[in-house]
C-alpha positions as CSV (number, residue, x, y, z in Angstrom):
1,X,9.0,-30.4,42.4
2,X,6.9,-32.7,41.9
3,X,5.9,-34.3,38.3
4,X,2.3,-33.6,39.0
5,X,2.7,-29.9,39.6
6,X,5.3,-29.4,36.6
7,X,3.8,-27.3,33.9
8,X,6.9,-28.1,31.6
9,X,9.3,-25.7,29.7
10,X,7.7,-23.9,26.9
11,X,8.9,-21.6,24.3
12,X,6.7,-18.8,22.8
13,X,7.2,-17.3,19.2
14,X,5.1,-14.2,18.0
15,X,6.4,-13.0,14.4
16,X,5.6,-9.3,13.3
17,X,6.1,-7.4,10.5
18,X,9.6,-6.1,11.4
19,X,10.3,-7.9,14.5
20,X,9.8,-11.5,16.6
21,X,9.0,-11.8,19.8
22,X,10.4,-15.1,21.9
23,X,9.6,-16.0,25.5
24,X,10.7,-18.9,27.6
25,X,8.7,-20.3,30.4
26,X,9.6,-22.9,33.0
27,X,6.9,-24.4,35.2
28,X,5.1,-21.1,34.3
29,X,7.3,-18.5,35.1
30,X,8.5,-16.3,32.4
31,X,12.3,-16.5,32.1
32,X,13.6,-14.7,29.5
33,X,11.7,-12.3,27.3
34,X,13.5,-10.5,24.3
35,X,12.1,-8.7,20.8
36,X,14.4,-9.8,18.0
37,X,14.7,-6.6,15.5
38,X,15.2,-7.3,11.8
39,X,16.3,-4.3,10.1
40,X,14.8,-2.9,7.0
41,X,17.9,-4.2,4.7
42,X,17.4,-7.6,6.2
43,X,13.7,-8.0,5.2
44,X,14.1,-6.0,2.2
45,X,16.3,-8.7,0.7
46,X,13.3,-11.0,0.3
47,X,10.7,-10.6,-2.1
48,X,7.9,-12.5,-0.2
49,X,7.2,-12.6,3.9
50,X,7.4,-16.2,3.8
51,X,11.0,-16.7,2.7
52,X,12.2,-14.9,5.9
53,X,11.5,-18.1,7.6
54,X,15.3,-19.1,7.9
55,X,16.2,-15.6,8.6
56,X,13.8,-15.6,11.8
57,X,14.4,-19.3,12.6
58,X,18.5,-18.4,12.7
59,X,17.9,-15.3,15.2
60,X,15.5,-17.7,17.4
61,X,18.1,-20.4,17.7
62,X,20.5,-17.5,17.9
63,X,18.4,-16.4,21.5
64,X,18.4,-20.1,22.8
65,X,22.1,-20.2,22.5
66,X,22.9,-16.7,24.0
67,X,20.6,-17.6,27.1
68,X,22.1,-21.0,27.2
69,X,18.7,-23.1,26.5
70,X,19.4,-26.7,25.2
71,X,16.9,-27.9,22.7
72,X,16.1,-30.5,24.3
73,X,15.1,-28.8,27.2
74,X,11.9,-27.8,25.1
75,X,8.6,-29.3,25.8
76,X,6.2,-27.3,23.7
77,X,6.4,-24.4,21.1
78,X,3.7,-22.2,21.4
79,X,3.2,-19.9,17.9
80,X,1.0,-17.2,17.2
81,X,-1.8,-18.4,15.1
82,X,-1.3,-17.5,11.4
83,X,-4.2,-17.2,8.8
84,X,-5.9,-19.4,7.6
85,X,-9.8,-19.9,7.1
86,X,-12.3,-19.8,10.1
87,X,-12.2,-21.6,12.8
88,X,-13.2,-21.6,16.6
89,X,-10.9,-20.0,19.1
90,X,-8.8,-22.4,20.9
91,X,-5.6,-24.4,20.7
92,X,-4.5,-25.9,17.4
93,X,-1.7,-28.5,16.9
94,X,0.4,-27.4,13.8
95,X,0.2,-30.1,10.9
96,X,1.1,-30.5,7.6
97,X,-2.0,-29.1,6.2
98,X,-2.0,-26.1,8.5
99,X,1.6,-25.5,6.9
100,X,0.7,-25.7,3.4
101,X,-1.8,-22.9,3.8
102,X,0.2,-20.5,5.8
103,X,3.2,-21.2,3.4
104,X,1.2,-20.9,0.3
105,X,-0.7,-17.8,1.9
106,X,-4.3,-19.0,0.9
107,X,-5.9,-16.7,3.2
108,X,-3.8,-13.8,3.6
109,X,-0.5,-12.8,3.7
110,X,1.3,-11.5,6.9
111,X,4.2,-12.0,9.0
112,X,2.3,-14.1,11.8
113,X,2.1,-16.9,9.1
114,X,5.4,-17.5,10.0
115,X,5.3,-18.0,13.6
116,X,3.3,-21.8,13.2
117,X,6.0,-22.8,10.3
118,X,8.8,-22.2,12.6
119,X,7.8,-23.3,15.8
120,X,6.9,-26.7,13.8
121,X,10.7,-27.1,12.3
122,X,12.1,-26.1,16.2
123,X,10.1,-28.9,17.5
124,X,11.0,-31.4,15.0
125,X,14.8,-30.5,15.8
126,X,14.2,-30.7,19.8
127,X,12.4,-34.6,18.7
128,X,15.6,-35.3,16.4
129,X,18.3,-34.2,19.2
130,X,16.4,-36.3,21.8
131,X,16.3,-39.3,19.7
132,X,19.7,-39.2,19.1
133,X,21.0,-38.7,22.6
134,X,18.5,-41.0,23.7
135,X,16.9,-38.5,25.9
136,X,13.3,-38.8,28.1
137,X,10.3,-36.7,26.5
138,X,8.2,-35.9,30.0
139,X,5.7,-35.0,28.3
140,X,6.1,-37.0,25.1
141,X,7.0,-35.8,21.4
142,X,7.7,-32.0,21.4
143,X,5.0,-30.3,19.1
144,X,4.1,-27.2,17.9
145,X,0.9,-25.3,18.9
146,X,-1.5,-22.1,18.3
147,X,-3.5,-20.5,20.2
148,X,-6.2,-18.6,19.0
149,X,-5.8,-17.7,15.7
150,X,-6.7,-13.9,14.3
151,X,-9.6,-15.2,11.8
152,X,-10.9,-17.7,14.6
153,X,-15.0,-17.5,13.7
154,X,-17.8,-17.6,16.1
155,X,-20.1,-14.7,14.9
156,X,-23.6,-14.3,14.7
157,X,-25.4,-15.5,11.6
158,X,-26.5,-11.8,11.4
159,X,-23.2,-10.2,11.9
160,X,-21.7,-12.0,9.1
161,X,-24.2,-10.7,6.6
162,X,-22.9,-7.9,4.2
163,X,-24.4,-5.6,2.1
164,X,-24.3,-7.5,-0.8
165,X,-23.6,-11.2,-1.1
166,X,-20.4,-11.5,-2.6
167,X,-19.5,-9.3,0.4
168,X,-19.8,-11.2,3.9
169,X,-18.6,-9.9,6.8
170,X,-15.2,-11.8,8.2
171,X,-13.8,-12.4,11.5
172,X,-10.3,-11.1,11.3
173,X,-8.8,-9.4,14.8
174,X,-6.5,-9.7,17.4
175,X,-8.0,-13.0,19.1
176,X,-4.8,-14.1,21.1
177,X,-4.7,-10.6,23.1
178,X,-8.0,-10.1,23.2
179,X,-9.4,-13.1,24.6
180,X,-6.3,-13.0,27.3
181,X,-8.0,-9.5,28.2
182,X,-10.9,-11.1,29.1
183,X,-9.5,-13.7,30.8
184,X,-7.4,-11.3,33.1
185,X,-10.4,-9.0,34.1
186,X,-12.1,-12.5,34.9
187,X,-9.1,-13.1,37.3
188,X,-9.2,-9.7,38.7
189,X,-12.2,-9.7,39.9
190,X,-12.6,-13.0,41.0
191,X,-14.7,-14.7,38.4
192,X,-14.7,-18.6,38.7
193,X,-16.6,-18.9,35.3
194,X,-16.4,-16.8,31.7
195,X,-20.1,-15.6,32.3
196,X,-19.5,-11.9,31.4
197,X,-20.6,-9.8,27.9
198,X,-17.8,-7.8,27.3
199,X,-16.5,-5.5,24.5
200,X,-12.7,-5.4,24.0
201,X,-10.9,-2.7,21.9
202,X,-7.5,-3.8,20.8
203,X,-6.0,-0.4,19.7
204,X,-2.6,-0.6,18.4
205,X,-1.2,-0.2,14.6
206,X,-4.5,-2.2,13.7
207,X,-7.5,-1.9,15.9
208,X,-10.3,-4.2,16.1
209,X,-13.1,-4.2,18.5
210,X,-15.0,-7.5,19.7
211,X,-17.8,-8.7,21.8
212,X,-17.3,-11.2,24.0
213,X,-20.4,-13.3,25.6
214,X,-19.6,-16.4,27.8
215,X,-16.4,-17.0,26.2
216,X,-17.2,-16.7,22.7
217,X,-16.5,-13.8,20.3
218,X,-19.9,-13.1,18.6
219,X,-18.9,-10.2,16.6
220,X,-16.1,-8.0,15.5
221,X,-14.7,-5.9,13.2
222,X,-12.1,-7.0,10.1
223,X,-9.0,-5.3,11.4
224,X,-6.9,-6.2,8.2
225,X,-9.8,-6.0,5.4
226,X,-10.5,-2.3,5.2
227,X,-13.6,-2.6,8.1
228,X,-13.3,-0.8,11.3
229,X,-11.7,2.7,12.9
230,X,-8.9,4.1,11.2
231,X,-5.5,3.4,12.7
232,X,-2.4,4.8,13.0
233,X,-1.4,3.1,9.8
234,X,-4.8,2.1,8.3
235,X,-7.4,3.9,6.9
236,X,-10.2,1.8,8.2
237,X,-13.4,1.7,6.5
238,X,-13.8,4.0,3.6
239,X,-16.6,5.4,1.3
240,X,-17.2,2.9,-1.6
241,X,-17.7,5.5,-4.4
242,X,-14.5,7.5,-3.9
243,X,-12.6,4.3,-3.2
244,X,-14.0,3.0,-6.7
245,X,-13.3,6.1,-8.5
246,X,-9.8,6.1,-7.1
247,X,-9.3,2.2,-8.3
248,X,-10.4,3.3,-12.1
249,X,-8.6,6.5,-12.2
250,X,-5.6,5.1,-13.8
251,X,-3.3,7.0,-11.2
252,X,-2.4,3.7,-8.9
253,X,-1.7,0.0,-9.8
254,X,-3.9,-2.5,-7.1
255,X,-0.7,-2.9,-4.7
256,X,-0.6,0.9,-4.3
257,X,-4.2,1.7,-3.6
258,X,-4.1,-1.6,-0.9
259,X,-1.0,0.0,0.6
260,X,-2.6,3.6,0.8
261,X,-5.4,1.5,3.2
262,X,-3.4,-0.8,5.0
263,X,0.1,0.8,5.7
264,X,-0.2,4.4,4.3
265,X,-3.1,5.5,5.8
266,X,-4.5,6.7,9.1
267,X,-2.0,9.0,11.0
268,X,0.9,7.8,8.2
269,X,-1.2,9.4,5.5
270,X,-1.8,12.7,7.5
271,X,1.5,13.5,9.4
272,X,3.8,11.0,8.0
273,X,4.2,9.1,11.0
274,X,2.6,6.0,12.8
275,X,3.8,7.0,16.2
276,X,0.8,8.4,18.2
277,X,2.9,9.6,20.9
278,X,4.4,12.1,18.5
279,X,0.9,13.3,17.5
280,X,-0.1,13.5,21.3
281,X,3.1,16.0,22.0
282,X,2.3,18.0,19.0
283,X,-1.4,18.3,20.2
284,X,-0.1,19.5,23.5
285,X,1.7,22.4,21.6
286,X,-0.8,23.6,20.2
287,X,-1.0,21.8,16.5
288,X,-4.9,22.1,15.8
289,X,-4.4,19.6,13.2
290,X,-3.2,17.1,15.5
291,X,-5.8,17.4,18.0
292,X,-8.5,17.2,15.4
293,X,-6.9,13.7,14.3
294,X,-6.7,12.5,17.9
295,X,-10.6,13.5,18.7
296,X,-11.6,11.7,15.4
297,X,-9.4,8.8,16.1
298,X,-10.8,8.5,20.0
299,X,-14.7,9.1,18.4
300,X,-14.2,6.4,16.0
301,X,-13.2,3.6,18.3
302,X,-16.1,4.7,20.5
303,X,-18.6,4.4,17.8
304,X,-17.3,0.6,17.2
305,X,-17.8,0.3,20.6
306,X,-21.2,1.8,20.7
307,X,-22.5,-0.4,17.6
308,X,-21.2,-4.0,19.2
309,X,-23.3,-2.7,22.3
310,X,-26.2,-2.8,19.8
311,X,-25.8,-6.7,19.2
312,X,-26.6,-7.5,22.8
313,X,-29.3,-4.6,23.1
314,X,-26.5,-2.7,25.5
315,X,-26.2,-5.6,27.7
316,X,-22.8,-5.1,28.4
317,X,-20.8,-6.2,31.7
318,X,-17.6,-4.2,30.6
319,X,-15.5,-2.2,28.1
320,X,-11.5,-3.1,28.1
321,X,-9.4,-1.0,26.3
322,X,-5.8,-3.1,25.5
323,X,-3.0,-2.6,23.3
324,X,-0.4,-0.2,22.6
325,X,-2.4,2.8,22.8
326,X,-4.0,1.6,26.2
327,X,-0.9,3.1,27.4
328,X,-1.9,6.6,26.6
329,X,-4.3,7.9,29.8
330,X,-5.2,10.7,28.0
331,X,-6.7,8.7,24.7
332,X,-8.2,6.3,27.1
333,X,-9.7,8.9,29.0
334,X,-11.1,10.5,25.5
335,X,-12.5,7.2,24.5
336,X,-14.3,6.9,28.4
337,X,-15.8,10.1,27.9
338,X,-17.8,9.0,25.1
339,X,-19.2,6.3,27.1
340,X,-20.7,8.2,30.0
341,X,-23.5,5.9,31.3
342,X,-20.8,3.0,31.5
343,X,-17.8,5.0,32.6
344,X,-17.5,2.5,35.8
345,X,-17.5,-0.2,33.5
346,X,-14.5,0.7,31.1
347,X,-10.9,-0.7,32.2
348,X,-7.6,0.1,30.8
349,X,-5.7,-3.3,30.3
350,X,-2.3,-3.7,28.4
351,X,-0.9,-6.6,26.3
352,X,-0.3,-10.2,28.0
353,X,0.2,-11.9,25.0
354,X,3.0,-14.2,26.3
355,X,0.9,-14.7,29.7
356,X,-1.8,-16.5,27.7
357,X,0.6,-18.6,25.6
358,X,1.6,-19.9,28.6
359,X,-1.3,-20.9,30.0
360,X,-2.5,-22.8,26.6
361,X,0.5,-24.1,26.6
362,X,0.1,-25.4,30.1
363,X,-3.4,-26.8,29.4
364,X,-1.9,-28.9,26.5
365,X,1.0,-30.5,28.6
366,X,-1.4,-30.9,31.6
367,X,-3.5,-32.6,29.3
368,X,-6.7,-30.8,29.8
369,X,-6.9,-30.4,25.9
370,X,-6.6,-33.4,23.8
371,X,-4.2,-33.1,21.6
372,X,-6.1,-34.3,18.7
373,X,-8.2,-31.0,19.2
374,X,-5.4,-29.4,17.1
375,X,-6.5,-31.0,14.0
376,X,-7.5,-28.3,11.7
377,X,-10.1,-28.8,9.2
378,X,-9.7,-26.1,6.6
379,X,-13.2,-25.0,4.6
380,X,-14.8,-22.1,3.0
381,X,-18.1,-22.6,4.5
382,X,-19.3,-20.4,7.6
383,X,-20.9,-23.5,9.7
384,X,-17.8,-24.2,12.0
385,X,-17.9,-28.1,12.9
386,X,-16.2,-28.6,16.4
387,X,-13.3,-30.9,17.3
388,X,-14.8,-34.0,18.8
389,X,-13.9,-36.9,21.3
390,X,-14.7,-39.8,18.3
391,X,-13.5,-39.9,15.0
392,X,-14.6,-36.8,13.1
393,X,-14.8,-38.8,9.8
394,X,-18.6,-40.5,10.2
395,X,-19.9,-37.5,11.9
396,X,-19.2,-35.3,8.9
397,X,-20.4,-37.6,6.6
398,X,-23.5,-37.7,8.4
399,X,-23.5,-34.1,9.0
400,X,-22.9,-32.9,5.4
401,X,-24.1,-36.2,3.2
402,X,-21.4,-36.0,0.7
403,X,-17.5,-37.0,0.9
404,X,-15.1,-38.3,-1.9
405,X,-12.6,-40.4,-0.8
406,X,-9.4,-40.0,-3.0
407,X,-8.0,-43.5,-2.0
408,X,-10.4,-46.0,-3.5
409,X,-9.5,-45.1,-7.4
410,X,-12.0,-46.1,-9.8
411,X,-11.5,-45.2,-13.3
412,X,-13.3,-42.1,-14.7
413,X,-15.4,-41.8,-11.9
414,X,-15.2,-38.3,-10.9
415,X,-17.9,-35.2,-11.0
416,X,-16.7,-33.4,-13.7
417,X,-18.8,-30.3,-12.2
418,X,-16.4,-29.8,-9.3
419,X,-14.8,-26.5,-9.0
420,X,-12.1,-26.4,-11.4
421,X,-9.9,-24.2,-9.2
422,X,-9.9,-27.3,-6.9
423,X,-7.4,-30.7,-8.0
424,X,-9.7,-33.1,-9.8
425,X,-9.9,-35.9,-7.7
426,X,-11.2,-39.6,-9.1
427,X,-13.2,-41.2,-5.9
428,X,-16.0,-43.1,-5.0
429,X,-19.0,-41.3,-3.5
430,X,-20.1,-41.8,0.3
431,X,-23.4,-41.2,1.1
432,X,-24.7,-40.4,4.3
433,X,-24.9,-42.5,7.3
434,X,-22.0,-44.6,5.7
435,X,-18.5,-45.3,7.8
436,X,-16.2,-45.2,5.1
437,X,-12.5,-46.5,6.5
438,X,-9.2,-45.7,4.8
439,X,-6.5,-48.5,4.3
440,X,-6.0,-50.0,8.0
441,X,-8.9,-49.5,9.4
442,X,-8.8,-46.4,10.9
443,X,-10.7,-43.0,10.7
444,X,-8.4,-40.0,10.0
445,X,-8.9,-36.6,10.5
446,X,-9.7,-34.5,7.4
447,X,-6.9,-33.0,5.5
448,X,-7.1,-30.4,3.1
449,X,-10.6,-29.0,3.7
450,X,-14.5,-29.1,3.8
451,X,-15.7,-27.2,0.4
452,X,-19.5,-26.3,-0.7
453,X,-20.8,-28.4,-3.6
454,X,-21.4,-26.1,-6.5
455,X,-24.4,-28.0,-7.2
456,X,-25.8,-29.0,-3.8
457,X,-25.2,-26.0,-1.6
458,X,-26.3,-28.2,1.4
459,X,-23.7,-31.1,0.5
460,X,-19.8,-30.5,0.4
461,X,-16.6,-32.5,-0.6
462,X,-14.1,-33.3,2.2
463,X,-10.7,-34.1,0.8
464,X,-9.1,-36.6,3.0
465,X,-5.0,-37.0,3.4
466,X,-3.4,-39.6,1.0
467,X,-1.7,-42.6,2.6
468,X,1.7,-42.4,2.7
469,X,3.2,-43.4,-0.6
470,X,-0.1,-42.2,-2.2
471,X,0.9,-39.9,-5.0
472,X,-2.0,-37.3,-4.6
473,X,-1.2,-33.3,-5.7
474,X,-3.0,-30.8,-3.3
475,X,-4.5,-27.7,-5.2
476,X,-6.0,-24.9,-3.0
477,X,-8.4,-22.8,-3.9
């Protein structure tokens, strides 16, 4: 095959709560796919989920060895996106800053945080093996990337606003599968551009209902934050006052309350199982409680679909159902019946996670996406600053107005009113319009993040990565 038609050799990694899914592609074709199960005994040995990295990495290396896949044969490692501060959907290269955020679980604790870390470790091993053996690298150094992280934030401003300022609505959804489902629909119906308005309901252990318009996810629920329909194991949106009373009753610890909402809610709370197939069988056998639960389950999903339609004044082209529950024709039909005016626009699609990962990886290898696109800019403000072709630093200085450079050290020149939870740095203040340069004259990508200045809401602090050898201790918020 000619090089111009070669897509490359891709290893895809998806770490879940109790399993690790691995896929291996050669020139776009899936050769091997396996779900590596980790027993409760294995998982139980670790106090924290991020301590499982060696266990899962060894399992993946065992998979590669069993299938006869040499490390030097890998061109790119694609991983499931982890939990870090909101960014736009797309492909991001794993770097040191992303690793730090995921390892510390700064923005959330979930097994998906392991994917990028393990992928980055394996990519380094690939490069070491190639260097030691003097082997060529057809696509350059092997790097690890993530695609469509779950906290990708493209929501409309009015969709972010909550009932009180302390509780804004946050994007937290099945970004990878949701976007892959829309792309599959576009391919199946001959669309050359992503020009549709679609509502996607991902129905699995967690449920997220997302509104897609022209390729952007402009509204969604927080599937891991107690916002949305109840699921086989999650409580979904709960009434506030009874929840407050439970928290202060003295009968539950904080962890126990969170577990009732996430893990022991939904079907688990009612029937002790998160397997909807068992509940369906019981309902067919005449169990009235199971039948009522399934009716409520479908009704809640239908309600959230309807609420998303209101965001675009009902102008929806298609409603797509995906996830594990989409395998149940009876439950999908029950949801369709709730949307009779759009019955012909409701389609049933299933998971194609690895297909989406393959497509994203192929784009990188074909250089359709610049590799610097993956330099992640962490921040806790809602405004998202896009990756650019040029150096982002001058643009950010013009955008946010104030930047602190920790490399031009001056004695006792520090704003003492910075947020105390941040590492206090000594540095020079750059004003809007300046073009600060680091040693060597280059303009680096941001490192730890952009954070609101506490006294100047329209200014921000940009933390930059220190040069080699510089002792600079990071302290995440």
